[in-house]
MIRO-281762 format. One record per atom (N, C-alpha, C, O, CB): x, y, z; atom name. Coordinates in Angstrom, 2 decimals, m for minus. Glycine has a CB too. Layout:
// residues N
       x       y       z atomo
       X       Y       Z    CA
...
// end
This chain:
// residues 97
       x       y       z atomo
   67.32 m104.93  m54.75     N
   68.47 m104.61  m53.79    CA
   67.89 m103.68  m52.65     C
   66.82 m103.10  m52.82     O
   69.74 m103.84  m54.59    CB
   68.40 m103.59  m51.83     N
   67.57 m102.76  m50.41    CA
   68.66 m101.57  m50.57     C
   69.68 m101.34  m51.23     O
   67.56 m103.77  m48.41    CB
   67.71 m100.84  m49.39     N
   68.47  m99.42  m49.45    CA
   69.73  m99.63  m48.96     C
   70.60  m99.18  m49.70     O
   67.81  m98.24  m48.63    CB
   70.11 m100.15  m47.96     N
   71.31 m100.57  m47.28    CA
   72.37 m100.54  m48.47     C
   73.27  m99.71  m48.59     O
   71.15 m102.09  m46.54    CB
   72.11 m101.50  m49.27     N
   72.81 m101.87  m50.11    CA
   73.32 m100.82  m51.25     C
   74.42 m100.87  m51.80     O
   72.18 m102.86  m50.52    CB
   72.22  m99.80  m51.51     N
   72.17  m98.87  m52.39    CA
   72.93  m97.70  m52.26     C
   73.38  m96.96  m53.13     O
   71.07  m98.60  m52.51    CB
   73.00  m97.65  m50.75     N
   74.09  m96.46  m50.21    CA
   75.34  m97.32  m49.96     C
   76.00  m96.96  m50.93     O
   73.60  m95.55  m48.63    CB
   75.69  m97.73  m49.67     N
   76.74  m98.75  m49.65    CA
   77.56  m98.39  m51.13     C
   78.39  m97.55  m51.47     O
   76.02 m100.44  m49.56    CB
   77.01  m99.25  m51.64     N
   77.10  m98.82  m53.88    CA
   77.72  m97.53  m54.11     C
   78.74  m97.28  m54.75     O
   75.19  m98.46  m54.95    CB
   76.66  m96.49  m53.24     N
   77.06  m95.11  m53.76    CA
   78.12  m94.53  m53.39     C
   78.92  m93.89  m54.09     O
   76.24  m94.24  m53.55    CB
   78.13  m94.85  m51.73     N
   79.33  m94.27  m51.14    CA
   80.76  m94.90  m51.66     C
   81.77  m94.21  m51.56     O
   79.20  m94.44  m49.60    CB
   80.82  m96.02  m52.12     N
   81.98  m96.63  m52.26    CA
   82.51  m96.26  m53.92     C
   83.60  m96.67  m54.32     O
   81.73  m98.27  m51.89    CB
   81.53  m95.37  m54.88     N
   81.43  m94.53  m56.10    CA
   81.58  m93.24  m55.47     C
   80.63  m92.63  m55.96     O
   80.06  m94.67  m56.98    CB
   82.14  m92.46  m54.72     N
   81.26  m91.06  m54.24    CA
   81.74  m90.23  m55.23     C
   80.89  m89.42  m55.61     O
   81.54  m90.34  m52.61    CB
   82.93  m90.14  m55.83     N
   83.53  m89.47  m56.60    CA
   82.35  m89.25  m57.84     C
   81.72  m88.20  m57.98     O
   84.91  m90.17  m56.91    CB
   82.22  m90.32  m58.61     N
   81.81  m90.64  m59.66    CA
   80.33  m90.05  m59.45     C
   79.80  m89.53  m60.43     O
   82.05  m92.10  m59.95    CB
   79.70  m90.08  m58.36     N
   78.42  m89.52  m58.13    CA
   78.00  m88.11  m57.88     C
   76.92  m87.56  m58.08     O
   78.03  m90.09  m57.21    CB
   79.86  m87.35  m57.08     N
   79.38  m85.86  m57.36    CA
   79.56  m85.63  m58.82     C
   78.70  m84.95  m59.38     O
   80.24  m84.69  m56.52    CB
   80.61  m86.13  m59.55     N
   80.49  m85.59  m61.02    CA
   79.53  m85.50  m61.61     C
   79.27  m84.41  m62.12     O
   81.05  m86.11  m61.84    CB
   78.40  m86.87  m61.81     N
   77.02  m86.96  m62.32    CA
   76.12  m86.00  m62.07     C
   75.35  m85.47  m62.87     O
   76.46  m88.00  m61.94    CB
   76.29  m85.71  m60.46     N
   75.27  m84.15  m59.87    CA
   75.95  m83.18  m60.74     C
   75.28  m82.67  m61.65     O
   75.45  m83.51  m57.88    CB
   77.19  m82.85  m60.58     N
   77.79  m81.58  m61.39    CA
   77.32  m81.98  m62.82     C
   76.46  m81.21  m63.25     O
   79.64  m81.38  m61.29    CB
   77.60  m82.82  m63.52     N
   76.80  m82.58  m64.61    CA
   75.32  m82.38  m64.87     C
   74.99  m81.62  m65.78     O
   77.07  m83.36  m65.20    CB
   74.44  m82.97  m64.18     N
   72.88  m82.96  m64.19    CA
   72.54  m81.68  m63.95     C
   71.62  m81.15  m64.58     O
   72.18  m83.86  m63.16    CB
   73.25  m81.01  m62.98     N
   72.96  m79.61  m62.68    CA
   73.46  m78.32  m63.87     C
   72.90  m77.27  m64.19     O
   73.70  m79.39  m61.24    CB
   74.68  m78.89  m64.30     N
   75.21  m77.91  m65.72    CA
   74.11  m78.43  m66.94     C
   73.76  m77.65  m67.83     O
   77.24  m78.35  m66.33    CB
   73.69  m79.57  m66.87     N
   73.13  m79.60  m68.22    CA
   71.66  m78.87  m67.92     C
   70.95  m78.40  m68.81     O
   73.05  m81.27  m68.89    CB
   71.38  m78.87  m66.75     N
   69.89  m78.03  m66.17    CA
   70.03  m76.60  m66.84     C
   69.38  m76.10  m67.76     O
   69.77  m77.80  m64.17    CB
   71.37  m75.94  m65.88     N
   71.46  m74.77  m66.32    CA
   71.79  m74.56  m68.09     C
   71.13  m73.63  m68.56     O
   72.48  m74.23  m65.40    CB
   72.57  m75.16  m68.97     N
   72.32  m75.17  m70.59    CA
   70.91  m75.04  m70.60     C
   70.61  m74.10  m71.33     O
   72.80  m76.56  m71.48    CB
   69.94  m75.57  m70.11     N
   68.33  m76.25  m70.66    CA
   67.94  m74.61  m70.16     C
   67.30  m73.84  m70.89     O
   67.29  m78.13  m69.56    CB
   68.42  m74.26  m68.85     N
   67.57  m73.14  m68.63    CA
   68.21  m71.63  m69.44     C
   67.67  m70.57  m69.10     O
   67.47  m72.99  m66.89    CB
   69.16  m71.57  m70.33     N
   69.66  m70.76  m71.23    CA
   68.79  m70.68  m72.50     C
   68.67  m69.66  m73.18     O
   70.96  m71.15  m71.50    CB
   68.23  m71.84  m72.72     N
   67.49  m72.07  m73.68    CA
   66.29  m71.33  m74.39     C
   65.57  m72.22  m74.85     O
   67.21  m72.97  m73.35    CB
   65.74  m70.07  m74.69     N
   64.36  m69.32  m74.30    CA
   63.36  m70.50  m75.15     C
   62.20  m70.55  m74.75     O
   64.21  m67.34  m75.00    CB
   63.72  m71.37  m76.20     N
   62.81  m71.99  m76.75    CA
   61.94  m72.94  m75.32     C
   60.74  m72.93  m75.03     O
   63.58  m72.87  m78.02    CB
   62.94  m73.58  m74.76     N
   62.69  m74.52  m73.50    CA
   61.53  m73.88  m72.52     C
   60.32  m74.07  m72.37     O
   64.17  m74.69  m72.58    CB
   62.60  m72.95  m71.89     N
   62.06  m72.57  m70.99    CA
   61.63  m71.06  m70.99     C
   62.50  m70.33  m71.46     O
   62.78  m72.95  m70.09    CB
   60.40  m70.35  m70.55     N
   60.17  m69.24  m71.61    CA
   60.11  m68.06  m69.99     C
   59.27  m68.14  m69.09     O
   58.27  m69.50  m72.97    CB
   60.93  m67.36  m70.05     N
   61.16  m66.49  m69.03    CA
   60.51  m65.01  m69.59     C
   61.29  m64.06  m69.68     O
   62.80  m66.49  m68.68    CB
   59.30  m64.86  m69.91     N
   58.38  m63.71  m70.67    CA
   57.84  m62.89  m68.97     C
   57.85  m61.72  m68.57     O
   56.64  m64.66  m71.94    CB
   57.50  m64.03  m68.44     N
   56.61  m63.62  m67.28    CA
   57.37  m63.36  m66.32     C
   56.69  m63.09  m65.33     O
   55.64  m64.55  m66.83    CB
   58.77  m63.30  m66.07     N
   59.34  m63.10  m64.60    CA
   58.98  m61.68  m63.82     C
   58.35  m60.68  m64.15     O
   60.97  m63.18  m64.70    CB
   59.53  m61.99  m62.90     N
   59.06  m61.02  m61.90    CA
   60.17  m60.02  m61.70     C
   60.06  m58.83  m61.97     O
   58.65  m61.71  m60.54    CB
   61.26  m60.61  m61.20     N
   62.25  m59.54  m61.47    CA
   63.13  m60.01  m62.43     C
   63.02  m61.05  m63.08     O
   63.01  m59.11  m60.27    CB
   64.27  m58.94  m62.51     N
   65.49  m58.87  m63.67    CA
   66.32  m60.21  m63.63     C
   66.54  m60.91  m64.61     O
   66.62  m57.52  m63.38    CB
   66.89  m60.54  m61.91     N
   67.39  m61.77  m62.21    CA
   66.94  m63.18  m62.27     C
   67.61  m64.19  m62.05     O
   68.12  m61.80  m61.63    CB
   65.80  m63.09  m62.56     N
   65.22  m64.50  m63.02    CA
   65.23  m64.66  m64.59     C
   64.56  m65.53  m65.13     O
   63.64  m64.68  m62.50    CB
   65.99  m63.80  m65.28     N
   66.07  m63.90  m66.32    CA
   67.62  m64.74  m66.89     C
   68.06  m65.24  m67.93     O
   65.75  m62.58  m66.65    CB
   68.02  m64.51  m65.58     N
   70.11  m65.46  m65.36    CA
   69.93  m66.82  m65.57     C
   69.22  m67.44  m64.78     O
   71.09  m65.51  m63.36    CB
   70.63  m67.61  m66.80     N
   70.40  m69.13  m66.60    CA
   70.75  m69.46  m65.30     C
   71.76  m68.85  m64.93     O
   71.20  m70.04  m67.55    CB
   70.25  m70.24  m64.44     N
   70.53  m70.95  m63.46    CA
   70.59  m70.61  m62.15     C
   71.08  m71.22  m61.20     O
   71.38  m71.36  m63.68    CB
   69.83  m69.20  m62.24     N
   69.84  m68.24  m60.88    CA
   68.51  m69.12  m59.95     C
   68.58  m68.80  m58.76     O
   69.33  m66.17  m61.35    CB
   67.72  m69.82  m60.13     N
   67.09  m70.48  m59.15    CA
   68.01  m71.16  m58.73     C
   68.47  m70.84  m57.64     O
   66.00  m71.17  m59.42    CB
   68.49  m72.12  m59.34     N
   69.75  m73.25  m58.83    CA
   70.68  m72.70  m57.28     C
   70.87  m73.07  m56.12     O
   71.14  m73.33  m60.39    CB
   71.08  m71.52  m58.31     N
   72.04  m70.70  m57.27    CA
   71.37  m70.73  m56.17     C
   71.74  m71.43  m55.23     O
   72.41  m69.19  m57.58    CB
   70.24  m69.98  m56.12     N
   69.31  m69.22  m54.95    CA
   68.70  m70.49  m53.89     C
   68.50  m70.42  m52.68     O
   67.77  m68.26  m55.82    CB
   68.55  m71.47  m54.67     N
   68.34  m72.45  m53.82    CA
   69.49  m73.00  m52.97     C
   69.46  m73.29  m51.77     O
   67.81  m73.38  m54.54    CB
   70.67  m73.08  m53.94     N
   71.97  m73.47  m52.87    CA
   72.20  m72.96  m51.61     C
   72.21  m73.54  m50.52     O
   73.17  m73.16  m53.37    CB
   72.41  m71.56  m51.95     N
   72.65  m70.58  m50.91    CA
   71.43  m70.49  m49.89     C
   71.76  m70.13  m48.76     O
   72.91  m69.19  m51.60    CB
   70.31  m70.71  m50.06     N
   68.83  m70.94  m49.11    CA
   69.32  m72.05  m48.44     C
   69.53  m71.84  m47.24     O
   67.19  m71.32  m49.97    CB
   69.58  m73.17  m48.83     N
   70.37  m74.04  m48.24    CA
   71.68  m74.26  m47.34     C
   71.71  m75.09  m46.42     O
   70.50  m74.45  m48.96    CB
   72.66  m73.50  m47.66     N
   73.61  m73.33  m47.51    CA
   73.24  m72.31  m45.71     C
   73.50  m72.49  m44.52     O
   74.27  m72.76  m48.99    CB
   72.38  m71.08  m46.70     N
   72.12  m70.18  m45.06    CA
   71.62  m71.07  m43.88     C
   71.97  m71.01  m42.70     O
   70.77  m68.88  m45.17    CB
   70.78  m71.85  m44.43     N
   69.91  m72.43  m43.26    CA
   70.93  m73.29  m42.57     C
   71.03  m73.20  m41.35     O
   68.52  m73.34  m43.74    CB
   71.79  m74.22  m43.36     N
   72.24  m75.14  m42.20    CA
   73.59  m74.35  m41.36     C
   73.77  m74.58  m40.16     O
   72.75  m76.77  m42.94    CB
   74.32  m73.61  m41.97     N
   75.11  m72.32  m41.20    CA
   74.44  m71.91  m40.38     C
   75.00  m72.03  m39.29     O
   75.50  m71.12  m41.90    CB
   72.94  m71.22  m40.26     N
   71.93  m70.58  m39.31    CA
   71.55  m71.69  m38.12     C
   71.50  m71.51  m36.90     O
   70.50  m70.11  m40.21    CB
   71.44  m72.30  m38.50     N
   70.97  m73.62  m37.51    CA
   72.43  m74.30  m36.75     C
   72.44  m74.61  m35.56     O
   70.10  m75.04  m38.66    CB
   73.25  m74.42  m37.39     N
   74.43  m74.37  m36.78    CA
   75.04  m73.58  m35.73     C
   75.67  m73.95  m34.74     O
   75.01  m74.25  m37.53    CB
   74.66  m72.24  m36.22     N
   75.50  m71.27  m35.21    CA
   74.09  m71.41  m33.91     C
   74.30  m71.55  m32.70     O
   75.94  m69.17  m36.07    CB
   72.67  m71.32  m34.55     N
   71.77  m71.32  m33.19    CA
   72.00  m72.59  m32.42     C
   71.61  m72.46  m31.26     O
   70.13  m71.21  m33.50    CB
   72.46  m73.69  m32.66     N
   72.90  m74.81  m31.74    CA
   73.65  m74.50  m31.02     C
   73.51  m74.72  m29.81     O
   73.38  m75.83  m32.18    CB
   74.82  m73.81  m31.60     N
   75.95  m73.64  m30.74    CA
   75.94  m72.19  m29.82     C
   76.85  m71.74  m29.14     O
   77.23  m73.71  m31.70    CB
   74.90  m71.78  m29.99     N
   74.75  m70.10  m28.94    CA
   73.84  m70.63  m27.87     C
   73.66  m69.78  m27.00     O
   73.78  m68.39  m29.86    CB
   73.17  m71.82  m27.63     N
   72.76  m72.18  m26.47    CA
   71.63  m73.58  m26.71     C
   70.92  m73.93  m25.76     O
   72.15  m70.81  m25.77    CB
   71.56  m74.16  m27.78     N
   70.79  m74.62  m27.49    CA
   71.48  m76.42  m27.00     C
   71.05  m77.35  m26.32     O
   69.80  m74.24  m28.58    CB
   72.45  m76.23  m27.63     N
   73.22  m77.66  m27.52    CA
   73.64  m77.95  m25.98     C
   73.42  m76.98  m25.25     O
   74.69  m77.65  m28.50    CB
   74.14  m78.99  m25.38     N
   74.54  m79.09  m24.17    CA
   75.89  m79.99  m24.22     C
   76.21  m80.73  m25.15     O
   73.40  m79.62  m23.32    CB
   76.49  m79.80  m23.23     N
   77.72  m80.97  m23.03    CA
   76.87  m82.45  m23.19     C
   75.67  m82.71  m23.04     O
   78.59  m80.85  m21.19    CB
   78.06  m83.31  m23.56     N
   77.66  m84.66  m23.49    CA
   77.07  m85.37  m21.98     C
   76.05  m86.00  m21.71     O
   78.89  m85.37  m23.97    CB
   78.28  m84.92  m21.16     N
   77.97  m85.04  m19.93    CA
   77.25  m84.39  m18.83     C
   77.30  m84.74  m17.65     O
   78.72  m85.15  m19.66    CB
   76.29  m83.02  m19.50     N
   75.43  m81.95  m18.81    CA
   74.58  m83.02  m17.59     C
   74.83  m82.57  m16.46     O
   74.21  m81.03  m20.14    CB
   73.73  m84.21  m17.54     N
   73.18  m84.94  m16.88    CA
   73.60  m85.56  m15.75     C
   72.96  m85.76  m14.71     O
   72.90  m85.54  m17.50    CB
   75.23  m85.97  m16.15     N
   75.99  m86.78  m14.97    CA
   76.81  m85.57  m13.89     C
   77.43  m85.96  m12.90     O
   77.32  m87.98  m15.82    CB
   76.69  m84.04  m14.24     N
   77.28  m83.54  m13.22    CA
   76.24  m83.03  m12.19     C
   76.64  m82.24  m11.33     O
   78.17  m82.56  m13.67    CB
   74.74  m83.48  m12.20     N
   74.01  m83.13  m11.28    CA
   74.07  m84.04  m10.30     C
   74.37  m85.22  m10.47     O
   72.88  m82.89  m11.66    CB
   73.75  m83.46   m9.10     N
   74.00  m84.20   m7.68    CA
   72.37  m85.15   m7.83     C
   71.28  m84.77   m8.25     O
   74.17  m82.78   m5.96    CB
   72.88  m86.64   m7.23     N
   71.91  m87.49   m7.06    CA
   70.61  m87.03   m6.22     C
   70.81  m86.32   m5.24     O
   72.53  m88.55   m6.51    CB
   69.55  m87.32   m6.49     N
   68.35  m86.89   m5.29    CA
   68.97  m87.33   m3.99     C
   69.42  m86.36   m3.39     O
   66.70  m87.74   m5.45    CB
   69.18  m88.66   m3.25     N
   69.22  m89.08   m2.08    CA
   70.59  m88.57   m1.48     C
   70.66  m88.96   m0.31     O
   68.99  m90.50   m2.09    CB
   71.70  m87.85   m1.83     N
   72.96  m87.53   m2.06    CA
   72.99  m86.02   m0.81     C
   73.70  m85.92    0.20     O
   73.21  m87.24   m3.98    CB
   71.97  m85.01   m1.36     N
   72.01  m83.89   m0.65    CA
   71.15  m84.07    0.57     C
   70.70  m82.99    0.93     O
   71.63  m82.78   m1.45    CB
   70.78  m85.08    1.31     N
   70.72  m84.98    2.56    CA
   68.88  m84.96    2.57     C
   68.24  m85.20    3.59     O
   71.68  m83.60    3.16    CB
   68.18  m84.60    1.11     N
   66.91  m84.59    1.16    CA
   65.56  m85.49    1.09     C
   65.39  m85.84    2.25     O
   66.88  m84.02    0.55    CB
   64.98  m85.78    0.63     N
   63.78  m87.21    0.66    CA
   64.76  m87.81    0.10     C
   65.69  m87.23   m0.46     O
   62.09  m87.32   m0.26    CB
   64.61  m89.24    0.22     N
   64.91  m90.57   m0.22    CA
   64.07  m91.33   m1.24     C
   64.39  m92.47   m1.57     O
   64.95  m91.31    0.85    CB
// end
């Protein structure tokens, strides 16, 4: 199965894929809460003892990166689609041709 077929397969079953990802995340948070599986004795901060802390931190960091990059892009990096169409042509100003 090539990559395009796989993407189309997953896109047609998007709701199932989302629920599967939520289930896997919940399973990992439950495993993180079991002290026999994940040793948190050497955690550096108090928040590291909460189950799912690093999952929440990673999600928050990704969301912050996306929001900041969108803001940064709209703050001046992005130009209109017709940005280059508005410029006068070289020969029309009476300059060198």
